[in-house]
C-alpha positions in Angstrom: 192.9 118.6 133.2 189.6 118.7 131.4 190.3 115.4 129.8 190.3 113.9 132.9 187.4 115.6 134.3 185.2 114.2 130.8 186.8 111.0 132.0 185.8 111.1 135.4 182.6 112.1 134.4 182.0 109.3 132.0 183.1 106.9 135.0 180.8 108.3 137.1 177.8 107.8 134.5 178.9 104.6 133.8 179.0 103.4 137.5 175.6 104.9 138.3 174.3 103.2 135.0 175.7 99.8 136.5 174.3 100.4 140.0 170.7 101.4 138.6 170.4 98.3 136.5 171.8 96.0 139.3 169.1 97.5 141.3 166.4 97.0 138.8 167.6 93.3 138.4 167.3 92.8 141.9 164.4 94.2 142.1 162.7 92.4 139.0 164.4 89.0 141.1 162.5 89.8 143.9 158.8 90.1 142.5 159.5 87.6 139.6 162.1 85.2 140.8 159.8 82.6 141.8 158.8 82.0 138.3 160.8 80.0 135.1 162.2 82.6 132.7 165.4 83.7 131.2 167.6 86.7 130.9 168.2 88.9 128.0 169.7 92.1 127.2 166.7 94.3 126.4 163.3 94.1 127.0 161.8 93.4 123.5 158.6 96.1 123.8 161.3 99.0 124.6 162.8 101.0 121.8 166.4 99.5 122.5 164.7 96.1 122.4 162.8 96.4 119.6 165.4 98.5 117.4 168.2 96.1 118.3 168.9 93.1 116.1 167.0 89.8 117.4 169.1 86.8 118.2 170.4 85.1 121.3 171.6 87.6 123.2 168.5 90.2 122.6 164.8 88.8 122.3 163.6 91.4 119.6 159.7 92.2 119.2 159.1 88.9 117.0 160.6 86.7 119.7 157.3 85.2 120.6 156.5 84.2 117.0 160.0 83.1 116.5 159.9 80.7 119.7 156.2 79.9 119.9 157.2 76.2 119.5 158.8 76.0 122.7 158.9 79.5 124.4 156.5 77.8 127.3 157.1 74.0 127.1 160.6 74.5 127.7 160.1 75.6 131.2 156.9 73.3 131.4 155.2 76.8 132.6 152.5 79.0 130.9 153.4 81.9 132.7 157.5 83.0 132.7 159.4 85.7 133.7 161.8 87.6 131.6 164.8 89.6 132.9 166.3 92.1 130.7 170.0 93.2 131.9 170.7 96.5 130.2 167.2 98.1 129.4 163.7 97.7 130.6 161.8 96.1 133.4 161.7 92.6 134.3 157.7 91.5 133.1 155.7 88.6 133.0 154.7 86.7 129.5 151.6 84.3 129.5 150.4 81.8 127.0 147.1 81.0 129.0 143.3 81.7 128.0 142.4 81.0 131.6 145.0 83.4 132.8 143.5 86.2 130.2 140.3 85.9 131.6 141.5 86.6 134.9 143.2 89.5 133.9 140.6 90.6 131.9 137.5 90.0 133.8 134.8 91.8 135.9 136.9 93.3 139.1 140.2 92.2 137.9 143.2 93.5 139.7 145.1 94.4 136.4 144.9 97.7 134.8 146.3 98.8 131.4 149.5 100.6 132.1 150.7 103.8 130.3 153.1 101.8 127.9 149.7 99.7 127.1 147.7 103.1 126.4 150.3 105.6 125.0 150.5 105.1 121.3 146.5 104.2 121.1 145.7 108.0 122.8 147.7 109.9 120.1 144.2 111.3 118.5 142.4 111.7 121.7 141.0 109.7 124.7 139.0 106.6 123.6 137.2 103.2 124.4 140.6 101.3 124.1 143.1 103.4 126.1 140.6 104.2 128.9 140.1 102.9 132.3 138.0 102.3 135.4 134.9 105.0 135.4 135.9 106.8 132.3 136.0 103.4 130.3 132.7 102.3 131.5 131.2 105.7 130.5 132.9 105.5 126.9 132.0 101.7 126.4 128.4 102.6 127.5 128.2 105.3 124.6 130.0 103.4 121.8 128.4 99.8 122.6 124.9 101.0 120.7 126.7 102.3 117.8 127.6 98.8 116.9 124.4 97.0 116.0 122.3 95.0 113.3 121.8 98.0 111.2 125.7 98.5 111.5 126.4 95.1 110.6 124.0 94.8 107.5 125.5 98.0 106.3 129.0 96.4 106.6 127.8 93.2 104.5 126.4 95.7 101.7 129.2 98.0 101.4 131.5 94.9 101.5 129.6 93.5 98.4 129.7 96.8 96.5 133.3 97.7 97.2 134.5 93.7 96.2 132.3 94.2 93.2 134.5 97.8 92.4 137.4 96.0 93.0 136.9 93.2 90.3 135.4 95.6 87.6 138.2 98.0 88.2 141.3 95.9 88.2 139.8 93.7 85.4 139.6 90.5 86.6 136.1 89.9 85.8 137.1 89.4 82.3 140.1 87.3 83.2 140.5 83.5 83.0 143.1 83.9 85.9 144.7 87.0 87.4 148.2 87.1 89.0 148.5 89.2 92.2 152.1 90.3 93.3 150.7 91.2 96.7 147.0 90.3 98.2 147.5 92.6 101.3 147.2 95.6 98.8 144.0 94.8 97.9 142.8 93.5 101.4 144.1 96.8 103.1 142.2 99.2 100.5 139.4 96.7 101.0 139.1 96.9 104.4 140.0 100.6 104.4 136.9 101.5 102.3 134.5 99.3 104.6 135.8 101.5 107.4 135.5 104.9 105.5 132.0 104.0 104.3 130.2 102.1 107.5 132.7 103.6 110.0 132.7 107.3 108.9 130.0 107.8 106.2 132.5 108.3 103.6 131.5 106.0 100.6 135.1 106.3 98.5 135.5 105.0 95.2 138.0 102.4 94.5 139.5 103.8 91.4 140.2 107.2 93.0 144.0 107.9 92.7 146.1 108.3 96.0 147.1 111.9 95.1 145.4 114.4 92.6 147.2 116.3 90.4 148.2 118.6 92.5 149.9 116.0 95.1 147.2 116.5 97.5 146.3 113.4 99.4 143.0 111.5 98.6 140.9 110.8 101.9 141.8 107.1 101.4 145.4 108.1 101.2 145.0 110.3 104.4 143.5 107.1 106.4 145.9 105.0 105.2 148.8 107.2 106.3 147.2 107.5 109.8 146.2 104.1 110.5 149.7 102.6 109.1 152.1 104.8 110.8 150.6 104.9 114.6 153.8 103.8 115.9 156.1 106.6 114.4 154.0 109.1 115.1 153.8 108.1 118.8 157.7 107.6 119.1 158.9 110.6 117.3 159.1 113.9 118.6 157.0 117.1 117.0 160.2 119.1 116.1 161.4 116.0 114.1 159.0 116.6 111.1 160.8 120.1 110.8 164.3 119.4 111.3 164.2 116.2 109.0 161.6 117.0 106.5 161.8 113.6 104.4 159.1 112.6 101.9 157.7 109.9 104.2 157.4 112.1 107.5 155.8 114.7 105.6 153.4 112.5 104.3 152.9 111.0 108.0 152.8 115.0 109.6 150.1 116.1 106.7 147.9 113.1 107.2 147.7 113.2 111.1 146.9 117.1 110.9 144.7 116.9 107.8 142.7 113.9 109.4 142.1 116.1 112.8 140.9 118.9 110.7 138.5 116.7 108.5 137.3 114.8 111.4 136.3 118.0 113.5 134.3 119.1 110.4 132.5 116.2 109.9 131.5 116.4 113.9 130.1 119.9 113.0 128.7 119.0 109.5 126.9 115.9 110.8 125.8 117.9 114.0 124.0 120.5 111.7 122.2 117.5 109.7 121.5 115.4 113.0 119.8 118.8 114.3 117.4 119.1 111.2 116.5 115.7 111.2 115.7 115.8 115.0 113.6 119.4 114.2 111.8 117.3 111.6 111.0 114.3 113.9 112.9 112.0 111.4 114.1 108.5 112.6 117.6 109.0 113.4 118.5 105.2 114.1 117.5 104.3 110.7 118.7 107.3 109.0 122.2 107.1 110.3 124.2 103.9 109.2 127.5 104.7 110.3 129.3 104.6 113.6 130.8 108.3 113.5 127.0 109.5 113.0 125.8 107.7 115.7 128.6 108.8 118.3 127.7 112.4 117.3 124.0 111.9 117.4 124.9 110.8 120.9 126.4 113.7 121.8 123.5 115.9 120.6 120.6 113.7 122.2 122.0 112.9 125.4 123.9 116.0 126.5 127.5 116.3 127.9 127.2 113.7 130.7 126.0 110.9 128.9 128.1 111.1 125.4 131.7 111.9 124.0 132.8 115.3 123.7 134.7 116.2 120.4 138.2 115.1 121.1 136.8 111.5 122.8 134.6 111.2 119.3 138.0 112.0 117.2 139.8 109.6 119.7 137.2 106.9 119.0 137.3 107.3 115.3 141.2 106.9 115.2 140.8 103.8 117.2 137.9 102.1 114.7 140.6 103.1 112.0 143.3 101.2 113.7 141.6 98.3 114.9 139.2 98.0 111.6 141.3 98.2 108.8 144.9 97.1 109.2 144.1 94.1 111.6 141.3 92.8 109.3 143.2 93.1 106.2 146.2 91.3 107.4 143.8 88.4 108.8 142.0 88.3 105.2 145.5 88.1 103.7 147.0 85.5 106.0 143.5 83.7 105.5 143.7 83.4 101.5 147.4 82.5 101.6 146.5 79.4 104.0 143.3 78.5 101.8 145.8 78.6 98.8 148.2 76.2 100.7 145.6 74.0 101.7 143.6 73.2 99.0 141.2 70.6 100.3 140.1 73.0 102.9 139.6 75.8 100.2 137.6 73.1 98.6 135.7 72.0 101.7 134.9 76.2 101.9 133.9 76.2 98.3 131.4 73.3 98.3 129.6 75.0 101.5 129.4 78.1 99.6 127.7 76.4 96.6 125.4 74.5 99.0 124.6 78.0 100.9 124.1 80.0 97.8 122.1 77.4 95.3 121.4 79.0 91.9 124.3 81.4 92.0 122.4 83.9 94.0 124.0 87.0 95.6 124.6 86.4 99.1 123.2 88.8 101.8 123.4 89.5 105.6 120.8 87.3 106.2 122.9 84.2 104.7 125.9 85.5 107.7 125.2 82.4 110.0 124.6 79.9 107.3 128.0 80.4 106.1 130.0 79.2 109.2 132.4 77.1 107.4 133.5 80.2 105.8 133.6 82.3 109.1 135.7 79.0 110.5 138.3 79.7 107.6 138.7 83.5 108.9 138.7 82.6 112.7 141.5 80.1 111.9 143.4 82.4 110.1 143.4 84.6 112.7 144.5 82.2 115.1 147.5 81.3 113.1 148.2 84.8 112.6 146.9 86.8 115.5 146.8 90.7 114.4 146.6 92.0 117.8 149.8 89.6 119.0 150.2 91.5 122.3 148.2 93.4 124.8 149.7 94.9 128.3 148.4 94.9 131.6 149.7 95.9 135.1 149.0 94.4 138.7 147.2 97.1 140.8 147.8 94.8 144.0 149.4 91.9 145.0 146.8 89.3 143.5 147.3 85.5 142.7 146.5 83.9 139.4 145.0 80.1 138.4 147.6 78.7 135.7 146.8 75.5 134.1 149.8 72.9 135.1 152.0 71.2 132.3 153.8 69.7 134.9 150.6 67.7 136.2 147.9 68.1 133.5 144.5 68.6 134.6 145.9 70.4 137.9 146.0 74.3 138.6 149.0 75.8 139.8 148.8 79.3 141.8 151.3 82.0 140.5 151.6 84.9 142.8 152.1 88.2 141.0 153.2 91.7 142.9 151.6 95.1 142.7 153.1 97.1 139.9 154.2 93.8 137.8 153.8 94.1 134.0 152.0 91.1 132.4 152.1 90.6 128.6 149.2 88.6 127.3 151.1 87.0 124.2 148.3 85.8 121.8 150.8 84.1 119.6 151.5 81.6 122.7 147.8 81.3 123.4 146.8 80.7 119.6 149.6 77.9 119.3 149.1 77.0 122.8 149.0 73.0 122.1 146.8 72.2 125.2 144.1 74.0 123.4 144.6 73.3 120.1 145.7 70.2 119.1 148.6 70.2 116.1 148.4 73.9 116.1 150.8 74.8 113.3 148.0 73.0 110.8 145.4 75.1 109.1 142.0 73.3 110.5 139.1 75.7 110.1 136.8 72.8 111.4 138.0 73.6 114.8 135.7 76.2 114.7 132.2 74.3 113.5 129.7 74.9 115.4 132.1 75.9 118.4 131.9 78.3 121.4 134.1 81.0 119.8 134.9 81.8 123.6 138.1 79.7 122.7 139.4 82.0 120.4 141.0 84.4 122.5 142.2 87.1 119.7 139.2 89.6 120.1 139.8 89.5 123.9 137.8 88.5 126.9 135.4 89.6 129.4 133.9 93.0 129.3 136.5 94.6 127.2 136.2 91.8 124.3 136.7 93.8 121.1 133.6 96.0 120.0 134.2 95.3 116.3 134.2 91.7 116.5 131.0 91.3 114.3 131.9 94.2 112.4 135.4 92.4 111.5 133.6 88.9 111.0 130.6 90.4 108.7 133.2 92.0 106.5 135.4 89.0 106.1 132.3 86.5 105.7 131.4 88.8 102.8 134.9 89.1 101.1 136.0 85.5 101.2 132.4 84.4 100.3 132.2 86.6 97.3 136.1 85.5 96.3 136.0 82.2 97.0 132.7 81.4 94.9 134.3 83.0 91.8 138.1 82.0 91.9 139.8 79.3 93.2 143.0 81.0 95.4 146.8 79.3 94.2 150.3 80.1 95.4 152.7 81.5 93.1 155.6 79.2 93.4 158.8 79.8 92.0 160.9 77.2 89.7 161.4 74.2 92.4 159.8 76.1 95.3 157.7 73.9 97.5 155.0 75.0 99.4 156.7 75.0 102.8 159.1 76.8 101.5 156.6 79.3 99.9 155.3 79.6 103.3 158.2 80.4 104.8 159.3 83.1 102.6 156.0 84.7 102.6 154.0 83.9 105.4 156.6 84.9 108.3 155.2 88.1 109.8 156.6 91.3 111.3 155.6 92.2 114.4 155.4 95.8 115.1 152.2 98.0 116.5 150.3 94.7 114.8 151.2 91.5 113.4 151.6 92.0 109.4 152.9 90.1 106.1 155.0 92.1 103.8 154.1 90.7 100.8 151.9 87.8 99.6 151.8 86.9 96.1 148.7 84.5 94.6 147.0 83.6 92.0 143.2 83.7 91.3 141.8 81.2 88.8 138.2 81.5 87.6 136.0 78.7 88.5 134.1 76.8 86.0 136.4 77.4 83.1 
């Protein structure tokens, strides 16, 4: 008897699921059936869609990269719909910079959905995950923390840390250096810049990850936090106790430790700032890190015009996430692309020599003159967009003007219903042939003396990334110092072509951000 009850319950549950999915599919079709598109088993950004193997039957998180050459052109539309059969909601993907500007413009009819905000809020409210009036308040408070003094500090610290890296790794005395994975060094470099200029924590390149007692260094804490956002967001609190693996313990310890560290830093910096204020010292000149400026704003402006402690911690976390891993992987991709394209590397090198005669050290005052170096970074970012996807939801029924692929030069109107999720596909935008001729070619000259509004990877409109100049300053200094002294080469295996090397090492993984698993390069000393 119990067997038939169980069987009946399973049958009822299965029937309910089928009916529920039929309703979801029909609802999605009613909203988006007017758009070209296709069906898949699971929506790519859901847990099932991301974890299930990628193939013709399931998209997987990396599908925008794997199908970038034909995802939109096969439908002759830069806006398409995807209808999941088994799990997830029907939604819209687009590859149009013009659509992005409408979605992210002032008074836009689109807002960040809960799905788009969730993992960004795990350590507190912040300017990236906020909306409406709260976003305006946080943006108004955080923007002044990114200024000319900040960028000058970024350059100075980039130069200092670069020289520490060269000295500690022993490259300064070598004719060439084999780098098994340049990502390791780019990640550490970007992290130390964030620690110093972002938090006022100047770390030493040679500091070990763990001390003799097995305690994490500050560098390791920050690394664990910034690289484990997804598991920290997805996994329930009890998993760290029930399954205390080494990896889970490290994540849990890092997140708990950094919260305590940041709260202690707020108290310490607050005391220092109050003391400086009592002595009438110039805080704007004295405080050079972003974190310190946020604490100073809290003290000087009062509660209504400042961030509370949890918001300072939340924004510090976003600074870690946005400024560490994303910049690091873009630097790695840029160096790899320069190694693959020797003629472009030579152009950049000659430009550096012309800009910095007599081997003088570059300073922040040279930033604007090093436009060719910056163009290499922009092109690396275009080809490997670290923030490959952002999510918005329609607050009301609205219409978007979309460039027509069927009738070049004309615009089409696409209706988007309230509640529809739209995915801003930055891979699709970066490889859009209408915007970039021969998009698969590394061509930094696209950005010579060009309005970089065409580069959508830092966002668009009022929510353009606050850290854009922070990242480009850091990258320009790093690339200038490295390319001036070393030629960068790919490390080919016997019989391996450059194209095979590129396929093996520059095929990214798409998770929280677009990442590269391993990029072996060789540095060869110039002038020998």
